[in-house]
All heavy atoms as an XYZ file, in Angstrom:
511
protein
N      21.248     -6.057     -0.800
C      19.958     -5.842     -1.432
C      18.820     -6.347     -0.558
O      17.742     -5.786     -0.590
C      19.945     -6.597     -2.755
C      19.890     -5.827     -4.039
S      19.709     -4.089     -3.988
C      18.600     -3.904     -5.290
N      19.084     -7.406      0.189
C      18.046     -7.963      1.056
C      17.569     -6.928      2.066
O      16.367     -6.774      2.283
C      18.554     -9.218      1.765
C      17.598     -9.837      2.789
C      16.335    -10.323      2.091
C      18.272    -10.971      3.533
N      18.511     -6.197      2.661
C      18.135     -5.200      3.670
C      17.256     -4.112      3.062
O      16.242     -3.717      3.662
C      19.383     -4.590      4.296
N      17.613     -3.636      1.891
C      16.827     -2.589      1.225
C      15.421     -3.096      0.930
O      14.429     -2.394      1.151
C      17.525     -2.123     -0.070
C      16.651     -1.174     -0.859
C      18.864     -1.491      0.256
N      15.344     -4.318      0.441
C      14.054     -4.928      0.115
C      13.178     -5.044      1.350
O      11.986     -4.719      1.322
C      14.313     -6.294     -0.498
C      13.223     -6.795     -1.359
C      13.632     -8.081     -2.028
N      13.529     -9.168     -1.089
C      14.324    -10.216     -1.044
N      15.312    -10.329     -1.874
N      14.130    -11.158     -0.165
N      13.762     -5.495      2.454
C      12.986     -5.666      3.684
C      12.582     -4.328      4.300
O      11.493     -4.209      4.864
C      13.763     -6.516      4.678
C      13.973     -7.969      4.243
C      14.794     -8.717      5.269
C      12.647     -8.665      3.989
N      13.442     -3.336      4.177
C      13.075     -1.998      4.662
C      11.903     -1.456      3.855
O      10.953     -0.903      4.420
C      14.285     -1.046      4.615
C      15.301     -1.450      5.680
C      13.854      0.406      4.800
C      16.648     -0.765      5.552
N      11.952     -1.605      2.553
C      10.845     -1.140      1.717
C       9.559     -1.902      2.030
O       8.475     -1.309      2.100
C      11.202     -1.267      0.235
C      10.196     -0.677     -0.751
C       9.941      0.804     -0.455
C      10.691     -0.848     -2.173
N       9.679     -3.190      2.270
C       8.505     -3.987      2.657
C       7.936     -3.474      3.974
O       6.715     -3.358      4.136
C       8.880     -5.462      2.770
N       8.797     -3.134      4.906
C       8.344     -2.601      6.201
C       7.652     -1.261      6.027
O       6.633     -0.985      6.687
C       9.520     -2.475      7.155
N       8.166     -0.426      5.141
C       7.534      0.879      4.880
C       6.113      0.673      4.350
O       5.171      1.338      4.803
C       8.381      1.712      3.896
C       7.610      2.920      3.386
C       9.680      2.141      4.560
N       5.960     -0.235      3.413
C       4.622     -0.508      2.884
C       3.711     -1.102      3.952
O       2.528     -0.765      4.022
C       4.693     -1.429      1.660
C       4.906     -0.693      0.371
C       6.165     -0.601     -0.192
C       3.858     -0.076     -0.282
C       6.368      0.091     -1.368
C       4.047      0.620     -1.465
C       5.309      0.700     -2.009
N       4.246     -1.969      4.804
C       3.429     -2.573      5.857
C       2.971     -1.533      6.873
O       1.800     -1.521      7.285
C       4.210     -3.689      6.549
N       3.855     -0.645      7.273
C       3.492      0.409      8.223
C       2.480      1.365      7.597
O       1.509      1.777      8.243
C       4.754      1.161      8.704
C       4.389      2.416      9.477
C       5.618      0.237      9.551
N       2.689      1.699      6.351
C       1.745      2.565      5.649
C       0.362      1.926      5.577
O      -0.657      2.590      5.814
C       2.265      2.857      4.240
O       1.348      3.635      3.514
N       0.324      0.648      5.273
C      -0.954     -0.072      5.207
C      -1.624     -0.105      6.577
O      -2.838      0.103      6.681
C      -0.730     -1.488      4.699
N      -0.839     -0.353      7.611
C      -1.406     -0.405      8.962
C      -1.997      0.944      9.356
O      -3.095      1.011      9.921
C      -0.333     -0.834      9.955
N      -1.288      2.013      9.052
C      -1.787      3.351      9.380
C      -3.103      3.637      8.661
O      -4.032      4.211      9.252
C      -0.741      4.403      9.016
N      -3.184      3.235      7.406
C      -4.421      3.457      6.646
C      -5.559      2.571      7.150
O      -6.711      2.999      7.206
C      -4.177      3.197      5.164
C      -3.344      4.267      4.490
C      -3.077      3.906      3.042
C      -2.252      4.949      2.346
N      -0.831      4.865      2.683
N      -5.241      1.352      7.526
C      -6.269      0.425      8.010
C      -6.795      0.844      9.380
O      -7.979      0.645      9.682
C      -5.703     -0.990      8.070
N      -5.942      1.416     10.200
C      -6.352      1.854     11.533
C      -7.287      3.064     11.457
O      -8.177      3.214     12.291
C      -5.113      2.167     12.398
C      -4.399      0.870     12.760
C      -5.476      2.946     13.654
C      -3.039      1.060     13.395
N      -7.078      3.912     10.462
C      -7.869      5.138     10.339
C      -8.529      5.222      8.962
O      -8.163      6.074      8.143
C      -6.982      6.350     10.576
N      -9.511      4.354      8.686
C     -10.111      4.350      7.345
C     -10.822      5.660      6.996
O     -10.846      6.053      5.832
C     -11.078      3.175      7.382
C     -11.315      2.904      8.821
C     -10.091      3.348      9.554
N     -11.379      6.327      7.975
C     -12.057      7.606      7.694
C     -11.041      8.641      7.203
O     -11.307      9.369      6.241
C     -12.779      8.108      8.936
C     -13.504      9.424      8.690
C     -14.324      9.844      9.863
N     -15.438      8.905      9.968
C     -16.148      8.720     11.060
N     -15.873      9.390     12.160
N     -17.146      7.872     11.072
N      -9.889      8.698      7.843
C      -8.852      9.636      7.408
C      -8.312      9.253      6.033
O      -8.011     10.123      5.208
C      -7.726      9.684      8.429
C      -8.170     10.338      9.732
C      -7.086     10.330     10.762
N      -6.081     11.318     10.398
C      -4.952     11.473     11.054
N      -4.667     10.696     12.077
N      -4.092     12.389     10.674
N      -8.211      7.957      5.784
C      -7.758      7.489      4.476
C      -8.758      7.890      3.399
O      -8.376      8.371      2.331
C      -7.567      5.957      4.487
O      -6.640      5.621      5.517
C      -7.060      5.448      3.155
N     -10.036      7.701      3.700
C     -11.085      8.087      2.751
C     -11.037      9.587      2.478
O     -11.114     10.029      1.332
C     -12.448      7.696      3.314
C     -13.599      8.019      2.377
C     -14.928      7.979      3.088
N     -14.946      9.038      4.100
C     -15.527      8.938      5.285
N     -16.140      7.845      5.642
N     -15.489      9.936      6.134
N     -10.908     10.385      3.546
C     -10.857     11.842      3.378
C      -9.624     12.272      2.585
O      -9.705     13.165      1.737
C     -10.868     12.522      4.746
C     -12.184     12.344      5.485
O     -13.191     11.960      4.844
O     -12.205     12.575      6.714
N      -8.499     11.625      2.851
C      -7.280     11.943      2.110
C      -7.436     11.591      0.629
O      -6.988     12.345     -0.245
C      -6.090     11.197      2.705
N      -8.077     10.470      0.354
C      -8.311     10.081     -1.043
C      -9.164     11.132     -1.746
O      -8.864     11.533     -2.874
C      -8.983      8.714     -1.106
N     -10.207     11.586     -1.058
C     -11.046     12.646     -1.635
C     -10.245     13.912     -1.882
O     -10.386     14.550     -2.919
C     -12.213     12.968     -0.696
C     -13.426     12.176     -1.001
C     -14.625     12.786     -0.308
N     -15.355     11.680      0.270
C     -15.855     11.620      1.478
N     -15.736     12.632      2.293
N     -16.498     10.569      1.889
N      -9.404     14.286     -0.913
C      -8.586     15.493     -1.054
C      -7.613     15.394     -2.224
O      -7.226     16.410     -2.795
C      -7.805     15.757      0.233
C      -8.696     16.171      1.393
O      -9.867     16.540      1.162
O      -8.214     16.107      2.544
N      -7.230     14.174     -2.560
C      -6.314     13.965     -3.686
C      -7.036     13.820     -5.021
O      -6.409     13.532     -6.044
C      -5.444     12.734     -3.431
C      -4.406     12.926     -2.313
C      -3.752     11.596     -1.967
C      -3.352     13.939     -2.749
N      -8.356     13.989     -5.006
C      -9.104     14.002     -6.258
C      -9.889     12.751     -6.581
O     -10.480     12.653     -7.662
N      -9.910     11.769     -5.689
C     -10.724     10.574     -5.923
C     -12.188     10.965     -5.765
O     -12.550     11.639     -4.799
C     -10.352      9.457     -4.911
C     -11.281      8.271     -5.051
C      -8.908      9.045     -5.106
N     -13.048     10.588     -6.697
C     -14.475     10.921     -6.564
C     -15.045     10.397     -5.243
O     -14.668      9.309     -4.774
C     -15.125     10.211     -7.756
C     -14.022     10.050     -8.748
C     -12.770      9.863     -7.937
N     -15.939     11.166     -4.648
C     -16.501     10.840     -3.347
C     -17.061      9.439     -3.234
O     -16.906      8.778     -2.208
N     -17.706      8.961     -4.279
C     -18.316      7.627     -4.194
C     -17.285      6.506     -4.266
O     -17.547      5.382     -3.861
C     -19.381      7.447     -5.263
C     -18.884      7.541     -6.673
C     -20.050      7.506     -7.673
N     -19.658      7.981     -8.959
C     -19.084      7.241     -9.896
N     -18.857      5.981     -9.677
N     -18.761      7.758    -11.052
N     -16.083      6.803     -4.771
C     -15.028      5.791     -4.846
C     -14.086      5.833     -3.644
O     -13.358      4.868     -3.401
C     -14.210      5.978     -6.120
C     -14.947      5.747     -7.437
C     -14.010      6.012     -8.604
C     -15.482      4.333     -7.494
N     -14.092      6.915     -2.910
C     -13.165      7.072     -1.783
C     -13.294      5.965     -0.732
O     -12.264      5.485     -0.240
C     -13.335      8.450     -1.153
N     -14.511      5.520     -0.361
C     -14.581      4.421      0.615
C     -13.924      3.127      0.111
O     -13.291      2.407      0.889
C     -16.089      4.222      0.825
C     -16.688      5.541      0.489
C     -15.842      6.075     -0.632
N     -14.040      2.855     -1.167
C     -13.396      1.659     -1.729
C     -11.881      1.806     -1.689
O     -11.162      0.849     -1.375
C     -13.878      1.420     -3.155
N     -11.393      2.998     -1.983
C      -9.951      3.249     -1.935
C      -9.436      3.033     -0.512
O      -8.355      2.472     -0.315
C      -9.625      4.676     -2.426
C      -8.192      5.063     -2.124
C      -9.899      4.789     -3.922
N     -10.225      3.444      0.488
C      -9.816      3.289      1.886
C      -9.682      1.825      2.291
O      -8.981      1.507      3.249
C     -10.811      4.006      2.802
N     -10.326      0.921      1.563
C     -10.226     -0.512      1.845
C      -9.176     -1.177      0.947
O      -8.348     -1.963      1.418
C     -11.597     -1.200      1.648
C     -11.472     -2.707      1.756
C     -12.605     -0.657      2.643
N      -9.198     -0.852     -0.323
C      -8.337     -1.515     -1.301
C      -6.869     -1.093     -1.164
O      -5.969     -1.941     -1.276
C      -8.850     -1.252     -2.739
C      -7.872     -1.765     -3.774
C     -10.215     -1.888     -2.914
N      -6.615      0.177     -0.912
C      -5.230      0.650     -0.853
C      -4.421     -0.026      0.260
O      -3.315     -0.511     -0.009
C      -5.190      2.170     -0.726
C      -3.806      2.806     -0.801
C      -3.082      2.420     -2.083
C      -3.931      4.315     -0.683
N      -4.924     -0.105      1.497
C      -4.137     -0.818      2.517
C      -3.925     -2.298      2.169
O      -2.840     -2.840      2.410
C      -4.969     -0.681      3.794
C      -5.895      0.434      3.554
C      -6.104      0.518      2.082
N      -4.925     -2.922      1.592
C      -4.770     -4.328      1.195
C      -3.696     -4.472      0.126
O      -2.871     -5.406      0.170
C      -6.104     -4.885      0.706
N      -3.681     -3.558     -0.827
C      -2.666     -3.601     -1.882
C      -1.274     -3.374     -1.302
O      -0.306     -4.030     -1.706
C      -2.973     -2.552     -2.948
N      -1.166     -2.465     -0.342
C       0.133     -2.205      0.270
C       0.636     -3.417      1.061
O       1.831     -3.724      1.028
C       0.062     -0.974      1.166
C      -0.055      0.308      0.365
C      -0.173      1.549      1.212
O      -0.608      1.446      2.380
O       0.162      2.628      0.700
N      -0.252     -4.105      1.744
C       0.143     -5.336      2.441
C       0.611     -6.374      1.418
O       1.618     -7.061      1.628
C      -1.024     -5.898      3.285
C      -1.238     -5.023      4.510
C      -0.774     -7.345      3.695
C      -0.117     -5.068      5.520
N      -0.104     -6.482      0.325
C       0.300     -7.413     -0.733
C       1.689     -7.098     -1.263
O       2.515     -7.999     -1.451
N       1.963     -5.825     -1.486
C       3.288     -5.416     -1.968
C       4.355     -5.756     -0.926
O       5.429     -6.263     -1.271
C       3.301     -3.908     -2.305
C       4.716     -3.404     -2.496
C       2.477     -3.641     -3.551
N       4.057     -5.500      0.337
C       5.019     -5.813      1.396
C       5.365     -7.300      1.394
O       6.538     -7.671      1.497
C       4.465     -5.392      2.757
N       4.368     -8.141      1.253
C       4.604     -9.588      1.232
C       5.405     -9.975     -0.011
O       6.361    -10.754      0.077
C       3.268    -10.360      1.295
C       3.477    -11.842      1.028
C       2.602    -10.142      2.637
N       5.032     -9.438     -1.150
C       5.752     -9.763     -2.383
C       7.218     -9.347     -2.315
O       8.092    -10.043     -2.830
C       5.078     -9.102     -3.584
C       3.727     -9.667     -4.002
C       3.081     -8.768     -5.051
C       3.863    -11.080     -4.521
N       7.490     -8.208     -1.685
C       8.876     -7.750     -1.565
C       9.676     -8.581     -0.566
O      10.890     -8.707     -0.694
C       8.908     -6.274     -1.152
C       8.481     -5.273     -2.218
C       8.368     -3.884     -1.613
C       9.442     -5.266     -3.383
N       9.000     -9.136      0.416
C       9.696     -9.886      1.460
C      10.052    -11.311      1.038
O      10.978    -11.904      1.584
C       8.840     -9.922      2.725
N       9.348    -11.848      0.060
C       9.564    -13.230     -0.375
C      10.411    -13.208     -1.653
O      10.020    -12.622     -2.659
C       8.206    -13.931     -0.628
C       8.414    -15.353     -1.105
C       7.357    -13.893      0.631
N      11.555    -13.868     -1.598
C      12.536    -13.788     -2.691
C      11.985    -14.132     -4.079
O      12.234    -13.380     -5.021
C      13.762    -14.659     -2.374
O      14.327    -14.190     -1.144
C      14.801    -14.588     -3.461
N      11.223    -15.203     -4.274
C      10.783    -15.523     -5.639
C       9.813    -14.496     -6.250
O       9.611    -14.493     -7.454
C      10.087    -16.876     -5.496
C      10.573    -17.448     -4.225
C      10.899    -16.281     -3.341
N       9.228    -13.642     -5.423
C       8.229    -12.693     -5.940
C       8.716    -11.246     -5.920
O       7.913    -10.330     -6.051
C       6.928    -12.805     -5.125
O       7.206    -12.488     -3.752
C       6.320    -14.191     -5.239
N      10.014    -11.045     -5.778
C      10.552     -9.690     -5.665
C      10.267     -8.848     -6.902
O       9.876     -7.687     -6.795
C      12.065     -9.725     -5.375
C      12.668     -8.344     -5.469
C      12.306    -10.304     -4.005
N      10.426     -9.398     -8.080
C      10.204     -8.634     -9.309
C       8.746     -8.179     -9.402
O       8.463     -7.023     -9.748
C      10.596     -9.446    -10.535
N       7.838     -9.065     -9.080
C       6.416     -8.708     -9.088
C       6.137     -7.650     -8.030
O       5.401     -6.691     -8.276
C       5.549     -9.951     -8.833
O       5.867    -10.936     -9.815
C       4.082     -9.614     -8.888
N       6.743     -7.799     -6.851
C       6.574     -6.820     -5.792
C       7.112     -5.457     -6.176
O       6.503     -4.431     -5.880
N       8.245     -5.441     -6.850
C       8.824     -4.170     -7.302
C       7.918     -3.490     -8.325
O       7.712     -2.272     -8.273
C      10.206     -4.404     -7.880
N       7.357     -4.265     -9.223
C       6.443     -3.700    -10.219
C       5.186     -3.163     -9.549
O       4.711     -2.068     -9.878
C       6.088     -4.752    -11.259
N       4.655     -3.907     -8.596
C       3.456     -3.464     -7.880
C       3.744     -2.221     -7.051
O       2.916     -1.304     -6.978
C       2.923     -4.588     -7.006
N       4.917     -2.181     -6.419
C       5.292     -1.004     -5.635
C       5.396      0.220     -6.533
O       4.931      1.305     -6.176
C       6.621     -1.247     -4.915
N       5.971      0.048     -7.698
C       6.075      1.149     -8.650
C       4.703      1.632     -9.100
O       4.462      2.832     -9.230
C       6.880      0.727     -9.877
O       8.202      0.438     -9.500
N       3.801      0.696     -9.296
C       2.443      1.057     -9.724
C       1.712      1.836     -8.628
O       0.934      2.751     -8.933
C       1.650     -0.191    -10.088
N       1.949      1.497     -7.371
C       1.282      2.198     -6.282
C       1.826      3.602     -6.077
O       1.138      4.471     -5.551
C       1.406      1.413     -4.970
C       0.501      0.212     -4.823
C       0.762     -0.491     -3.496
C      -0.961      0.627     -4.898
N       3.062      3.809     -6.458
C       3.657      5.123     -6.272
C       3.248      6.014     -7.391
O       3.007      7.088     -7.410
C       5.166      5.030     -6.185
C       5.608      4.311     -4.950
S       7.390      4.262     -4.945
C       7.684      3.326     -3.489
């Protein structure tokens, strides 16, 4: 189970890094998915931060349940 948890944490970390590196593309993608234009810039900042948080929660054993719930909410 540890390996699966760490792989999922890595997926969230890589996803967050990709979004953080290209915030304009993240904002445009959010708009394309139906996020109102005025909220898209906030999504481009908050979503990568949330994904990093989920990655950390999944990687630390005492917070796995919270991380799993947060990961489910993001999906």
